[in-house]
N, C-alpha and C positions, 0 to 999 in steps of 0.2 A: 706477451705473457709467456712465462716459463713453466713447464710441467715436468715433474720428476716422478718416475715410476720405478719400483724395484720388484724383483721376482726371485724367489728362492724357496721352493716348496719343501717342506720337511714333514716327517711323520714318525710314528713309533717304529723303532728299529725292528726289521724283520717282517713288517706288515706291508700291505699295499693299499692304496686308496680305492674305494669302491663307491659306486653310485648308490647311495642309500636314501630312499624316499625322495628322489629327485635332487638331492644335494650332493655334490661331488666333493669328497674329502671329509675329514673328521678333525675335531679339535683334540689333538693328541700331543704328547711330548715332542720336543723339537729334535729331529734327526734328519739328515739328508735322505732323499729317496732316489731310486734309480729311475731315470727317464729314458724312454725308448724312442728313437727317431724312425718314423715311417716316411720314406721317400716315395711319393706317389708320382710315377712318370706317366704323363697323360697328354692329351691333345684335344682341341675343341671339335675336331671332326671325327674323333674316335667314339663310335656309338656304344662301345662296351665300357668306356672309361667312367661314366657316371656311377656305374655299379661299384667300381673300385673306390671312388670317392665316398660312396655310401658305406662301404666296408670300413674305411678309415674312421669315419664318424662313429660307426657302431663300436669300434674298438675303443674310441675315446669315451663313449658312454659307459663301457664296461670298466675300463681301467683308469678313467679320469685323468688326473694330472701326470700320470706315468707316460702319457702319449704326447709326443710332439710331432706334428705333421708338416711336411713341405710338399706342395704339389708343383711339379716341374714339367713344363710343356716342352716336348721334344719331338723331333723326327717329322715324318711325312704328315702325320695327323695334326701337327701343330702349325703347319704352313698356312699362311694367309691366302685368301681367295679374293677375286675381283668380281663379285656377284652384284647384280643390279640392285638387290635389296640390302646391300652392305653386309650380308651375313658372312661370318668368318673373316672379316677384314681386320679385326683387332689382332695385334701381334703380342701373344703371351710369352714368346720365347725370350731367352736370355743367353748371354755369352757363357755364363756359368753352366746353365743347363746343357748347352751344346757340348761343353768340355766333359761334363759328367757322362753324357750320353755316349760320347766317343770312347771314354776310358772304360766304362762298364758294359758297352755294347748292348744297350737297353732297347732302343727302338727297333733295332734289327731283329729282335726276338718277337716283335709285335707288341702293341699296346692294348690294354694297360699292363704295366709291369711295375715292380717296386722292390725296395730293399728295406729290411728291418734291422737297424743298427749295422748294416752291411755284414751280417752274419748269415751263414748258410742254413738252409732247411732242406733236409734230404739231399745234401751235397750240391745244392743250387744256391747261388748268391742272388741272382735276379729272379724274383718270385712272381708268380701269378697271384692275384689278390686273394684267392681262396686260401693261400698258404700264409698270409700275413698274420692271422690269429695264432697259428702254430708258432711262428717266430716270436711273437710277443709273449706268449705263454711260457716259452722256454727261458725268458729273460726277466720277467717282471718280479719274480720272487727273490732275485739275487740282490744282495746288499750292494750299494753303489761304491765305486772305487774313486770317483771324483765328484766334487760338488761344484756347481756353477752358479754364480750369483750375477744377475744383470741389473744394472741401474741405468735407466734412461732419463734424459732430459730433452725437452722439445721447445725450441724457440719458434713460436707461431709467426713472428714477424719475418723471419728469414727462412722458415720451413726447414730448419736445421735440427737433425737428430744427433745427439751426442750419447754414446753408449759406453759404459764402463763394464767390462766383463772380467770377473774374478774367477779363477779356476783353482780349487784347492784339492790336492791329492789326499785322499783319506786312507789309502793303503800304499805299501811299497809296490811299485810297478817298474817293469823294465821295458824299454823301447824308446821310440821317438814320437812325441805327442804334439800335434798341431791343434790349434783352435781355429774354427771357421765361424765367422759371424755374418749373418745374412739378414735381409729384411723381406718379410712376406706381407701380402695384403689379402685380407679376407673379404668374402662376399662381393666379388666383382660380378656384376650382372652383365652377361653377354651371351652370344650364341653358343650352342652346344648341340651336337648330334646325339640322339639316343635311339639305339636300335629297337625295333618293335619286339624282338624276341628276348630283350634284356632290359625291361623297363625299370624305373625307379619311382618310388612313391612321390607324389606331389607334382609330377611333370607329365606332359604328353610325350609321345614318341615322335621321332623324326627330327626336323630342324627346330630347335627350341630357342626362341629369341631371348627369353628372360631367365636363363639358367643362372644359378648362383654358384660361382666358382670359389672354392674355399682354399685358404692357406697358400695362395699363389706366390711362388718365388719371384721376387722383383729384382734383387741385386745383392751383391756381396760387398761387405765393408772391407774385406781383406783378401780378396781373390778366391778362386775356386778351391784351392788347397790350403788356404789359411796361413797361419804363422806359427812357427815352432815356439812352444812354451816350456818344454822339458825334454831331456835326452839322457839315455843311459839308465843307470839304476836310480830311479826317482824315489826318494823316501817320503813316507807319510808326512803330512803337514806342509809339504812344498806348495807354495802359493804364488801365482802370477796374476798380474792385473794388466789388461790392455784397454786402451781408450781409442774410440774411432768416432768419426763424424761423417754425416751425409746430408746433403740438401735434397729434400724430396721433390721430385717433379710435380708440377701443378696437378696432373691428372690422378696422382695417387691420393687416396683419402686417408689422412693421417690418423683419424679415429679408428680405422680398420687395419692399420699397419702394426706389425710386431717385429721385434728383434729376436732372432733365433740364433743360439750359439751351440756348437757341439765340438767336443774334443774327440779326436780319433788317433789311433796308432798308425803311423805312416806305412809300415811294412805290410801290414795286414789290411789296412783301410777300415778296420773295425771301429765303430763308434763306441766310445766308452761312457760318455755322458752327454746329455742334451738339456737345453733349457730354452724357454721362450718368455717374453715379457712385452706387453703392449707399449707402443711408443708413447701414448698418453691416455 
């Protein structure tokens, strides 16, 4: 069986989506919206990290489809352990996460940490979770410069995801722009440490066996740094389309997987636009 999913959220120009009476988004004229990438760098043995994940979800509730989240497990707190009860034996780490951690020196600053579109807040690029909202608030009202459309198809017989990612420049921009396409998996139930002095609703503290890990980075379709889509003085309406495939490992639950794409400018690393779309 073949499933086809598309994603390209749009809204009235100059507005942003709000959570109104429990419903995210509004039925408004069709214009692209600015999406903001929150990169949550975390680890299953990091007792403060669940509070950061809660912060990302709270921002999603406030800003709705403007928020795209990737949780990347890195560093000492993401290392596996050989405990008698199998706690912390699951390996959430990825080669891509390790490369990003090395490049941006994240885990050496202590976890949890994150980036918001890889832009600075108070002259800091790598942010404590308390600053994520400030970063989002500075960006969410800006008109988008790029629109990303993702179309996914899934072959259940072969567990193959095919994703087509179209990036359209809405304004004239200068620089070198790469598109990165990754796959995330939501709601992975596994062990997580939660410090007693930093609890989160719905969970006990200490070693929690049935913690729900959200938006976990699984792998990249096109490497850590992606593929160039435009360079130099890029004029509005420039459009590129890239197609990628991946066979999902058996342990990944396809119903919980999403394709995430983001375009960034390579000299600054700033993310210009992001998008996500469920595999099926």
